[in-house]
PDB file of N, CA, C and O in Angstrom:
ATOM      1  N   MET A   1     -15.696 -30.698  -4.638  1.00  0.00           N
ATOM      2  CA  MET A   1     -14.389 -30.113  -4.433  1.00  0.00           C
ATOM      3  C   MET A   1     -14.370 -28.653  -4.882  1.00  0.00           C
ATOM      4  O   MET A   1     -13.756 -27.819  -4.216  1.00  0.00           O
ATOM      5  N   ASP A   2     -15.020 -28.328  -5.982  1.00  0.00           N
ATOM      6  CA  ASP A   2     -15.021 -26.953  -6.472  1.00  0.00           C
ATOM      7  C   ASP A   2     -15.651 -25.998  -5.472  1.00  0.00           C
ATOM      8  O   ASP A   2     -15.206 -24.859  -5.326  1.00  0.00           O
ATOM      9  N   GLU A   3     -16.697 -26.468  -4.778  1.00  0.00           N
ATOM     10  CA  GLU A   3     -17.347 -25.619  -3.763  1.00  0.00           C
ATOM     11  C   GLU A   3     -16.369 -25.294  -2.642  1.00  0.00           C
ATOM     12  O   GLU A   3     -16.323 -24.162  -2.161  1.00  0.00           O
ATOM     13  N   HIS A   4     -15.585 -26.288  -2.226  1.00  0.00           N
ATOM     14  CA  HIS A   4     -14.596 -26.081  -1.168  1.00  0.00           C
ATOM     15  C   HIS A   4     -13.537 -25.068  -1.605  1.00  0.00           C
ATOM     16  O   HIS A   4     -13.132 -24.206  -0.826  1.00  0.00           O
ATOM     17  N   VAL A   5     -13.099 -25.182  -2.849  1.00  0.00           N
ATOM     18  CA  VAL A   5     -12.093 -24.268  -3.382  1.00  0.00           C
ATOM     19  C   VAL A   5     -12.663 -22.858  -3.442  1.00  0.00           C
ATOM     20  O   VAL A   5     -11.975 -21.906  -3.073  1.00  0.00           O
ATOM     21  N   SER A   6     -13.919 -22.700  -3.904  1.00  0.00           N
ATOM     22  CA  SER A   6     -14.480 -21.350  -3.965  1.00  0.00           C
ATOM     23  C   SER A   6     -14.701 -20.762  -2.581  1.00  0.00           C
ATOM     24  O   SER A   6     -14.575 -19.549  -2.414  1.00  0.00           O
ATOM     25  N   GLU A   7     -15.027 -21.577  -1.584  1.00  0.00           N
ATOM     26  CA  GLU A   7     -15.150 -21.067  -0.209  1.00  0.00           C
ATOM     27  C   GLU A   7     -13.789 -20.583   0.294  1.00  0.00           C
ATOM     28  O   GLU A   7     -13.691 -19.538   0.937  1.00  0.00           O
ATOM     29  N   GLN A   8     -12.759 -21.343  -0.001  1.00  0.00           N
ATOM     30  CA  GLN A   8     -11.415 -20.935   0.414  1.00  0.00           C
ATOM     31  C   GLN A   8     -11.005 -19.640  -0.283  1.00  0.00           C
ATOM     32  O   GLN A   8     -10.438 -18.746   0.345  1.00  0.00           O
ATOM     33  N   GLN A   9     -11.293 -19.540  -1.581  1.00  0.00           N
ATOM     34  CA  GLN A   9     -10.931 -18.341  -2.322  1.00  0.00           C
ATOM     35  C   GLN A   9     -11.687 -17.129  -1.782  1.00  0.00           C
ATOM     36  O   GLN A   9     -11.121 -16.040  -1.686  1.00  0.00           O
ATOM     37  N   ALA A  10     -12.955 -17.309  -1.429  1.00  0.00           N
ATOM     38  CA  ALA A  10     -13.742 -16.211  -0.858  1.00  0.00           C
ATOM     39  C   ALA A  10     -13.149 -15.775   0.474  1.00  0.00           C
ATOM     40  O   ALA A  10     -13.059 -14.580   0.755  1.00  0.00           O
ATOM     41  N   TRP A  11     -12.739 -16.751   1.305  1.00  0.00           N
ATOM     42  CA  TRP A  11     -12.134 -16.417   2.599  1.00  0.00           C
ATOM     43  C   TRP A  11     -10.834 -15.643   2.379  1.00  0.00           C
ATOM     44  O   TRP A  11     -10.584 -14.642   3.051  1.00  0.00           O
ATOM     45  N   ILE A  12     -10.009 -16.105   1.438  1.00  0.00           N
ATOM     46  CA  ILE A  12      -8.724 -15.449   1.163  1.00  0.00           C
ATOM     47  C   ILE A  12      -8.950 -14.033   0.656  1.00  0.00           C
ATOM     48  O   ILE A  12      -8.270 -13.103   1.089  1.00  0.00           O
ATOM     49  N   THR A  13      -9.892 -13.863  -0.252  1.00  0.00           N
ATOM     50  CA  THR A  13     -10.187 -12.539  -0.800  1.00  0.00           C
ATOM     51  C   THR A  13     -10.651 -11.595   0.304  1.00  0.00           C
ATOM     52  O   THR A  13     -10.222 -10.442   0.366  1.00  0.00           O
ATOM     53  N   HIS A  14     -11.521 -12.086   1.166  1.00  0.00           N
ATOM     54  CA  HIS A  14     -12.011 -11.262   2.279  1.00  0.00           C
ATOM     55  C   HIS A  14     -10.879 -10.929   3.247  1.00  0.00           C
ATOM     56  O   HIS A  14     -10.758  -9.793   3.704  1.00  0.00           O
ATOM     57  N   SER A  15     -10.054 -11.922   3.553  1.00  0.00           N
ATOM     58  CA  SER A  15      -8.930 -11.703   4.462  1.00  0.00           C
ATOM     59  C   SER A  15      -7.970 -10.654   3.901  1.00  0.00           C
ATOM     60  O   SER A  15      -7.495  -9.786   4.634  1.00  0.00           O
ATOM     61  N   GLU A  16      -7.691 -10.736   2.613  1.00  0.00           N
ATOM     62  CA  GLU A  16      -6.808  -9.745   1.988  1.00  0.00           C
ATOM     63  C   GLU A  16      -7.396  -8.341   2.069  1.00  0.00           C
ATOM     64  O   GLU A  16      -6.667  -7.372   2.281  1.00  0.00           O
ATOM     65  N   SER A  17      -8.712  -8.230   1.901  1.00  0.00           N
ATOM     66  CA  SER A  17      -9.332  -6.902   2.001  1.00  0.00           C
ATOM     67  C   SER A  17      -9.241  -6.364   3.428  1.00  0.00           C
ATOM     68  O   SER A  17      -9.061  -5.162   3.628  1.00  0.00           O
ATOM     69  N   LEU A  18      -9.364  -7.248   4.421  1.00  0.00           N
ATOM     70  CA  LEU A  18      -9.214  -6.810   5.809  1.00  0.00           C
ATOM     71  C   LEU A  18      -7.773  -6.384   6.094  1.00  0.00           C
ATOM     72  O   LEU A  18      -7.543  -5.407   6.807  1.00  0.00           O
ATOM     73  N   TRP A  19      -6.804  -7.116   5.538  1.00  0.00           N
ATOM     74  CA  TRP A  19      -5.402  -6.730   5.724  1.00  0.00           C
ATOM     75  C   TRP A  19      -5.135  -5.364   5.104  1.00  0.00           C
ATOM     76  O   TRP A  19      -4.433  -4.542   5.692  1.00  0.00           O
ATOM     77  N   ARG A  20      -5.696  -5.119   3.911  1.00  0.00           N
ATOM     78  CA  ARG A  20      -5.519  -3.799   3.280  1.00  0.00           C
ATOM     79  C   ARG A  20      -6.121  -2.710   4.166  1.00  0.00           C
ATOM     80  O   ARG A  20      -5.515  -1.658   4.363  1.00  0.00           O
ATOM     81  N   ALA A  21      -7.311  -2.967   4.695  1.00  0.00           N
ATOM     82  CA  ALA A  21      -7.947  -1.987   5.577  1.00  0.00           C
ATOM     83  C   ALA A  21      -7.107  -1.766   6.836  1.00  0.00           C
ATOM     84  O   ALA A  21      -6.966  -0.633   7.297  1.00  0.00           O
ATOM     85  N   ALA A  22      -6.554  -2.837   7.386  1.00  0.00           N
ATOM     86  CA  ALA A  22      -5.717  -2.724   8.586  1.00  0.00           C
ATOM     87  C   ALA A  22      -4.467  -1.891   8.303  1.00  0.00           C
ATOM     88  O   ALA A  22      -4.075  -1.057   9.120  1.00  0.00           O
ATOM     89  N   HIS A  23      -3.850  -2.115   7.159  1.00  0.00           N
ATOM     90  CA  HIS A  23      -2.649  -1.339   6.808  1.00  0.00           C
ATOM     91  C   HIS A  23      -3.005   0.118   6.531  1.00  0.00           C
ATOM     92  O   HIS A  23      -2.233   1.015   6.873  1.00  0.00           O
ATOM     93  N   ASP A  24      -4.154   0.368   5.922  1.00  0.00           N
ATOM     94  CA  ASP A  24      -4.600   1.754   5.709  1.00  0.00           C
ATOM     95  C   ASP A  24      -4.804   2.466   7.046  1.00  0.00           C
ATOM     96  O   ASP A  24      -4.383   3.609   7.222  1.00  0.00           O
ATOM     97  N   LEU A  25      -5.451   1.781   7.976  1.00  0.00           N
ATOM     98  CA  LEU A  25      -5.656   2.365   9.310  1.00  0.00           C
ATOM     99  C   LEU A  25      -4.321   2.616  10.008  1.00  0.00           C
ATOM    100  O   LEU A  25      -4.136   3.652  10.647  1.00  0.00           O
ATOM    101  N   ALA A  26      -3.399   1.675   9.885  1.00  0.00           N
ATOM    102  CA  ALA A  26      -2.096   1.810  10.547  1.00  0.00           C
ATOM    103  C   ALA A  26      -1.296   2.977   9.959  1.00  0.00           C
ATOM    104  O   ALA A  26      -0.535   3.632  10.671  1.00  0.00           O
ATOM    105  N   ARG A  27      -1.469   3.231   8.674  1.00  0.00           N
ATOM    106  CA  ARG A  27      -0.778   4.395   8.080  1.00  0.00           C
ATOM    107  C   ARG A  27      -1.325   5.696   8.671  1.00  0.00           C
ATOM    108  O   ARG A  27      -0.581   6.654   8.884  1.00  0.00           O
ATOM    109  N   ARG A  28      -2.632   5.718   8.932  1.00  0.00           N
ATOM    110  CA  ARG A  28      -3.231   6.921   9.522  1.00  0.00           C
ATOM    111  C   ARG A  28      -3.007   6.999  11.028  1.00  0.00           C
ATOM    112  O   ARG A  28      -3.050   8.081  11.615  1.00  0.00           O
ATOM    113  N   HIS A  29      -2.768   5.854  11.645  1.00  0.00           N
ATOM    114  CA  HIS A  29      -2.563   5.782  13.105  1.00  0.00           C
ATOM    115  C   HIS A  29      -1.331   4.913  13.374  1.00  0.00           C
ATOM    116  O   HIS A  29      -1.464   3.754  13.767  1.00  0.00           O
ATOM    117  N   PRO A  30      -0.137   5.468  13.163  1.00  0.00           N
ATOM    118  CA  PRO A  30       1.090   4.666  13.259  1.00  0.00           C
ATOM    119  C   PRO A  30       1.363   4.071  14.639  1.00  0.00           C
ATOM    120  O   PRO A  30       2.216   3.194  14.777  1.00  0.00           O
ATOM    121  N   GLU A  31       0.656   4.534  15.646  1.00  0.00           N
ATOM    122  CA  GLU A  31       0.855   3.959  16.984  1.00  0.00           C
ATOM    123  C   GLU A  31       0.231   2.565  17.104  1.00  0.00           C
ATOM    124  O   GLU A  31       0.438   1.871  18.099  1.00  0.00           O
ATOM    125  N   HIS A  32      -0.534   2.161  16.084  1.00  0.00           N
ATOM    126  CA  HIS A  32      -1.195   0.852  16.107  1.00  0.00           C
ATOM    127  C   HIS A  32      -0.537  -0.106  15.120  1.00  0.00           C
ATOM    128  O   HIS A  32      -0.103   0.289  14.038  1.00  0.00           O
ATOM    129  N   ASP A  33      -0.475  -1.359  15.514  1.00  0.00           N
ATOM    130  CA  ASP A  33       0.110  -2.401  14.687  1.00  0.00           C
ATOM    131  C   ASP A  33      -0.941  -2.939  13.707  1.00  0.00           C
ATOM    132  O   ASP A  33      -2.070  -3.214  14.115  1.00  0.00           O
ATOM    133  N   PRO A  34      -0.591  -3.094  12.423  1.00  0.00           N
ATOM    134  CA  PRO A  34      -1.572  -3.616  11.460  1.00  0.00           C
ATOM    135  C   PRO A  34      -2.145  -4.980  11.854  1.00  0.00           C
ATOM    136  O   PRO A  34      -3.318  -5.261  11.607  1.00  0.00           O
ATOM    137  N   SER A  35      -1.322  -5.813  12.461  1.00  0.00           N
ATOM    138  CA  SER A  35      -1.801  -7.137  12.881  1.00  0.00           C
ATOM    139  C   SER A  35      -2.900  -7.022  13.937  1.00  0.00           C
ATOM    140  O   SER A  35      -3.906  -7.729  13.873  1.00  0.00           O
ATOM    141  N   ASP A  36      -2.704  -6.129  14.906  1.00  0.00           N
ATOM    142  CA  ASP A  36      -3.730  -5.914  15.931  1.00  0.00           C
ATOM    143  C   ASP A  36      -5.014  -5.380  15.303  1.00  0.00           C
ATOM    144  O   ASP A  36      -6.114  -5.785  15.678  1.00  0.00           O
ATOM    145  N   LEU A  37      -4.864  -4.469  14.344  1.00  0.00           N
ATOM    146  CA  LEU A  37      -6.038  -3.905  13.680  1.00  0.00           C
ATOM    147  C   LEU A  37      -6.763  -4.972  12.859  1.00  0.00           C
ATOM    148  O   LEU A  37      -7.994  -5.004  12.833  1.00  0.00           O
ATOM    149  N   TYR A  38      -6.012  -5.840  12.193  1.00  0.00           N
ATOM    150  CA  TYR A  38      -6.615  -6.939  11.437  1.00  0.00           C
ATOM    151  C   TYR A  38      -7.444  -7.827  12.365  1.00  0.00           C
ATOM    152  O   TYR A  38      -8.587  -8.166  12.056  1.00  0.00           O
ATOM    153  N   HIS A  39      -6.862  -8.196  13.493  1.00  0.00           N
ATOM    154  CA  HIS A  39      -7.584  -9.068  14.423  1.00  0.00           C
ATOM    155  C   HIS A  39      -8.810  -8.367  15.004  1.00  0.00           C
ATOM    156  O   HIS A  39      -9.829  -9.010  15.258  1.00  0.00           O
ATOM    157  N   ALA A  40      -8.721  -7.071  15.213  1.00  0.00           N
ATOM    158  CA  ALA A  40      -9.888  -6.322  15.686  1.00  0.00           C
ATOM    159  C   ALA A  40     -10.985  -6.324  14.620  1.00  0.00           C
ATOM    160  O   ALA A  40     -12.161  -6.502  14.937  1.00  0.00           O
ATOM    161  N   LEU A  41     -10.600  -6.127  13.364  1.00  0.00           N
ATOM    162  CA  LEU A  41     -11.590  -6.165  12.278  1.00  0.00           C
ATOM    163  C   LEU A  41     -12.216  -7.551  12.169  1.00  0.00           C
ATOM    164  O   LEU A  41     -13.423  -7.673  11.959  1.00  0.00           O
ATOM    165  N   ARG A  42     -11.411  -8.585  12.308  1.00  0.00           N
ATOM    166  CA  ARG A  42     -11.935  -9.960  12.277  1.00  0.00           C
ATOM    167  C   ARG A  42     -12.920 -10.185  13.428  1.00  0.00           C
ATOM    168  O   ARG A  42     -13.966 -10.808  13.245  1.00  0.00           O
ATOM    169  N   SER A  43     -12.582  -9.682  14.595  1.00  0.00           N
ATOM    170  CA  SER A  43     -13.440  -9.925  15.757  1.00  0.00           C
ATOM    171  C   SER A  43     -14.787  -9.217  15.614  1.00  0.00           C
ATOM    172  O   SER A  43     -15.780  -9.649  16.200  1.00  0.00           O
ATOM    173  N   LEU A  44     -14.825  -8.133  14.838  1.00  0.00           N
ATOM    174  CA  LEU A  44     -16.100  -7.445  14.622  1.00  0.00           C
ATOM    175  C   LEU A  44     -17.080  -8.297  13.828  1.00  0.00           C
ATOM    176  O   LEU A  44     -18.278  -8.013  13.815  1.00  0.00           O
ATOM    177  N   GLU A  45     -16.589  -9.326  13.171  1.00  0.00           N
ATOM    178  CA  GLU A  45     -17.456 -10.238  12.423  1.00  0.00           C
ATOM    179  C   GLU A  45     -18.096 -11.298  13.313  1.00  0.00           C
ATOM    180  O   GLU A  45     -19.014 -12.001  12.889  1.00  0.00           O
ATOM    181  N   LEU A  46     -17.613 -11.408  14.536  1.00  0.00           N
ATOM    182  CA  LEU A  46     -18.154 -12.394  15.479  1.00  0.00           C
ATOM    183  C   LEU A  46     -19.330 -11.802  16.246  1.00  0.00           C
ATOM    184  O   LEU A  46     -19.455 -10.584  16.379  1.00  0.00           O
ATOM    185  N   THR A  47     -20.179 -12.674  16.741  1.00  0.00           N
ATOM    186  CA  THR A  47     -21.253 -12.214  17.609  1.00  0.00           C
ATOM    187  C   THR A  47     -20.646 -11.837  18.957  1.00  0.00           C
ATOM    188  O   THR A  47     -19.539 -12.270  19.277  1.00  0.00           O
ATOM    189  N   PRO A  48     -21.351 -11.043  19.745  1.00  0.00           N
ATOM    190  CA  PRO A  48     -20.827 -10.705  21.078  1.00  0.00           C
ATOM    191  C   PRO A  48     -20.506 -11.944  21.918  1.00  0.00           C
ATOM    192  O   PRO A  48     -19.493 -11.966  22.617  1.00  0.00           O
ATOM    193  N   SER A  49     -21.348 -12.965  21.858  1.00  0.00           N
ATOM    194  CA  SER A  49     -21.076 -14.157  22.673  1.00  0.00           C
ATOM    195  C   SER A  49     -19.842 -14.901  22.156  1.00  0.00           C
ATOM    196  O   SER A  49     -19.097 -15.469  22.954  1.00  0.00           O
ATOM    197  N   GLU A  50     -19.611 -14.910  20.845  1.00  0.00           N
ATOM    198  CA  GLU A  50     -18.402 -15.537  20.310  1.00  0.00           C
ATOM    199  C   GLU A  50     -17.161 -14.767  20.744  1.00  0.00           C
ATOM    200  O   GLU A  50     -16.142 -15.371  21.081  1.00  0.00           O
ATOM    201  N   ARG A  51     -17.241 -13.434  20.737  1.00  0.00           N
ATOM    202  CA  ARG A  51     -16.104 -12.620  21.185  1.00  0.00           C
ATOM    203  C   ARG A  51     -15.829 -12.850  22.663  1.00  0.00           C
ATOM    204  O   ARG A  51     -14.674 -12.963  23.073  1.00  0.00           O
ATOM    205  N   LEU A  52     -16.881 -12.920  23.458  1.00  0.00           N
ATOM    206  CA  LEU A  52     -16.711 -13.158  24.892  1.00  0.00           C
ATOM    207  C   LEU A  52     -16.069 -14.514  25.141  1.00  0.00           C
ATOM    208  O   LEU A  52     -15.133 -14.630  25.932  1.00  0.00           O
ATOM    209  N   ARG A  53     -16.574 -15.537  24.464  1.00  0.00           N
ATOM    210  CA  ARG A  53     -16.024 -16.887  24.631  1.00  0.00           C
ATOM    211  C   ARG A  53     -14.539 -16.914  24.261  1.00  0.00           C
ATOM    212  O   ARG A  53     -13.731 -17.495  24.985  1.00  0.00           O
ATOM    213  N   ALA A  54     -14.178 -16.290  23.138  1.00  0.00           N
ATOM    214  CA  ALA A  54     -12.775 -16.265  22.708  1.00  0.00           C
ATOM    215  C   ALA A  54     -11.915 -15.506  23.714  1.00  0.00           C
ATOM    216  O   ALA A  54     -10.803 -15.931  24.025  1.00  0.00           O
ATOM    217  N   GLY A  55     -12.420 -14.393  24.221  1.00  0.00           N
ATOM    218  CA  GLY A  55     -11.671 -13.614  25.203  1.00  0.00           C
ATOM    219  C   GLY A  55     -11.458 -14.375  26.493  1.00  0.00           C
ATOM    220  O   GLY A  55     -10.379 -14.322  27.083  1.00  0.00           O
ATOM    221  N   LEU A  56     -12.480 -15.081  26.931  1.00  0.00           N
ATOM    222  CA  LEU A  56     -12.345 -15.868  28.159  1.00  0.00           C
ATOM    223  C   LEU A  56     -11.366 -17.011  27.969  1.00  0.00           C
ATOM    224  O   LEU A  56     -10.605 -17.334  28.882  1.00  0.00           O
ATOM    225  N   GLN A  57     -11.375 -17.629  26.793  1.00  0.00           N
ATOM    226  CA  GLN A  57     -10.422 -18.710  26.535  1.00  0.00           C
ATOM    227  C   GLN A  57      -8.998 -18.180  26.517  1.00  0.00           C
ATOM    228  O   GLN A  57      -8.094 -18.819  27.055  1.00  0.00           O
ATOM    229  N   ARG A  58      -8.785 -17.021  25.905  1.00  0.00           N
ATOM    230  CA  ARG A  58      -7.439 -16.431  25.901  1.00  0.00           C
ATOM    231  C   ARG A  58      -7.023 -16.055  27.315  1.00  0.00           C
ATOM    232  O   ARG A  58      -5.861 -16.217  27.685  1.00  0.00           O
ATOM    233  N   GLY A  59      -7.965 -15.555  28.105  1.00  0.00           N
ATOM    234  CA  GLY A  59      -7.657 -15.193  29.484  1.00  0.00           C
ATOM    235  C   GLY A  59      -7.214 -16.377  30.300  1.00  0.00           C
ATOM    236  O   GLY A  59      -6.307 -16.257  31.123  1.00  0.00           O
ATOM    237  N   ARG A  60      -7.833 -17.517  30.090  1.00  0.00           N
ATOM    238  CA  ARG A  60      -7.439 -18.726  30.808  1.00  0.00           C
ATOM    239  C   ARG A  60      -6.048 -19.166  30.416  1.00  0.00           C
ATOM    240  O   ARG A  60      -5.300 -19.680  31.248  1.00  0.00           O
ATOM    241  N   LEU A  61      -5.692 -18.970  29.160  1.00  0.00           N
ATOM    242  CA  LEU A  61      -4.370 -19.384  28.709  1.00  0.00           C
ATOM    243  C   LEU A  61      -3.283 -18.490  29.305  1.00  0.00           C
ATOM    244  O   LEU A  61      -2.132 -18.910  29.423  1.00  0.00           O
ATOM    245  N   ARG A  62      -3.639 -17.269  29.678  1.00  0.00           N
ATOM    246  CA  ARG A  62      -2.628 -16.304  30.149  1.00  0.00           C
ATOM    247  C   ARG A  62      -2.653 -16.116  31.658  1.00  0.00           C
ATOM    248  O   ARG A  62      -2.007 -15.193  32.154  1.00  0.00           O
ATOM    249  N   THR A  63      -3.353 -16.928  32.396  1.00  0.00           N
ATOM    250  CA  THR A  63      -3.457 -16.697  33.846  1.00  0.00           C
ATOM    251  C   THR A  63      -2.099 -16.765  34.533  1.00  0.00           C
ATOM    252  O   THR A  63      -1.904 -16.159  35.586  1.00  0.00           O
ATOM    253  N   TYR A  64      -1.160 -17.502  33.941  1.00  0.00           N
ATOM    254  CA  TYR A  64       0.173 -17.617  34.554  1.00  0.00           C
ATOM    255  C   TYR A  64       0.916 -16.286  34.543  1.00  0.00           C
ATOM    256  O   TYR A  64       1.821 -16.088  35.353  1.00  0.00           O
ATOM    257  N   ALA A  65       0.558 -15.369  33.647  1.00  0.00           N
ATOM    258  CA  ALA A  65       1.319 -14.122  33.478  1.00  0.00           C
ATOM    259  C   ALA A  65       0.937 -13.072  34.532  1.00  0.00           C
ATOM    260  O   ALA A  65       1.590 -12.032  34.620  1.00  0.00           O
ATOM    261  N   ARG A  66      -0.074 -13.319  35.304  1.00  0.00           N
ATOM    262  CA  ARG A  66      -0.524 -12.315  36.276  1.00  0.00           C
ATOM    263  C   ARG A  66       0.330 -12.275  37.498  1.00  0.00           C
ATOM    264  O   ARG A  66       0.075 -11.481  38.404  1.00  0.00           O
TER     265      ARG A  66
END
């Protein structure tokens, strides 16, 4: 159980650092939303094939909007 808790704490700590970075970027570039910047930073942690797969899945979910 302790290992699971430390993995969660590590994820939370990393996520908070990404949110801080996203807000710092948004202060320098107010035309961008911190949430979008956070998700962009998160996506940089994925491999190209993981990013492609996620993008294609989102595209399928939005086909009705075209």
